[in-house]
N, C-alpha and C positions, 0 to 999 in steps of 0.2 A: 504493500499499500505505500503511496506517496506521501511526503509530508503534506498535511493540510489540506488531504482528501478526507472527509468525515466519511465513514461508512454509516447505512442508515438501515432500517429494519424495514422488511415487504410490509403491506397492508394486511395480509394473513397471518403474519408474524407476529403483528402488534394485536390484532384480535384473541389469537391464541394465548398471548402473553395477557392480555387484559383479562381473559377468564381466568388464567391461572393464578394472576396475582390480587385478582379482585380490585384492579386498580381501573377506573374510568379510560375508556377509549381517546377520548379528546385530550386528557392530560397526558397518557403516553405518546400520541400523534405530537403533541406540542414540544415534550422532551427529546422525541426521536428528531423533529426539524432541526433540534438546537442542538443536535449531538452531544445530548447529556446521558444518554444509554450508555451501558455497558453491551454494545450489539453483540460479541461473539460468545459471552455469558447466556445471556437471553436467548439467543437463537439456539444455544448448547440446551437451555432448559426445555425452550419447545421441542426440540426435537427428540429430546428423551421422551417428554409426554407424550408426542406423535409416535414413539416407539412402544410406550405402554398402552396405548388405546388401539394400535394395531395388533399387539400382543393378548388383547381382553377379546377382539374381534376374531382371531384365528382360534383362540381357544374354544369358539362356539361353533367353527365350521368343522372340527374335529380332523385337523390334521390336514387340511388341505394346500394350507400354505405353513410356510417355516420362519424361522429368524432370520436366515439368509434372504427370502423374498423380501420380508420386511427391508431390510438392510439395503437390498437394490432399490426399492422404493423411494427410501429415503434420501440415498444417494441422488436419484433423479431429482427429488423434489427440490433438494437445497444445492445443486450443483457441486457436490463434495465426492470425493474418492469413498469406495466401500472401507477403505482403511480408516480415514478420517472419521467416518460417519461410525464406525465401530469403537472406535477410542472414545468418543463422546458418549454415546450410548452406553457403554459397558464400565467406563468409570465413574466415581462419583464425581458427576458434573456438576450437579447442582447440591453438593452437599454444604452443610453448614459451615461457616467460619466459626472458629472459637477464638477466645482472648482468654488469655490468664489472668484468672481473678486477682491477683496479687500485684502486677504491674502493668497489665495490659497489652501484653505483645501478643501477636497473633501465634497462634499454636495448631498444630494438625489436631486430628480426631482423634487419633488413637492416642497421641500425649495427652489429651484433655481425658479421655477416659481412663488411661493408666494413672494419671496422676491425681486426678479428681477435680482437674479444672486449671491446673498452674503448670507454668511453664518449666523446664528443666532446671533451669537455673534458680528461680524460686522454689522448686521442691527439693533440689540440693541444701538449701540454706535450713529445710527443716529437718536435714539429717541429725540423728544425737552425734554431739563430739566425743571421741574417745581417748 
């Protein structure tokens, strides 16, 4: 992407994001036009939701379609390679951001679970002295 060129979401992506985040479509449109949205993150969340919707649909069709067909369909829809779609869909792309309860630094979800919500530095400070 060239410097100064702002990527924006498509109308259908905005409609889906509006439903997912429960934000009025007009608000999202204005933010999109002003370049205030994290386009790649929102597009990833929308793509993950599309994947889940397709999976619900194929579970009702009793195996006529598989996950590989879903990945191909999403690849065509979003203009990405199947490799990129698979990476977005299968990793925790819309995972929550966690922050240390003590100092506020961003931490991974696994660290937050392991330490009870504190970063490794703050957790190390709570070690007993020997």
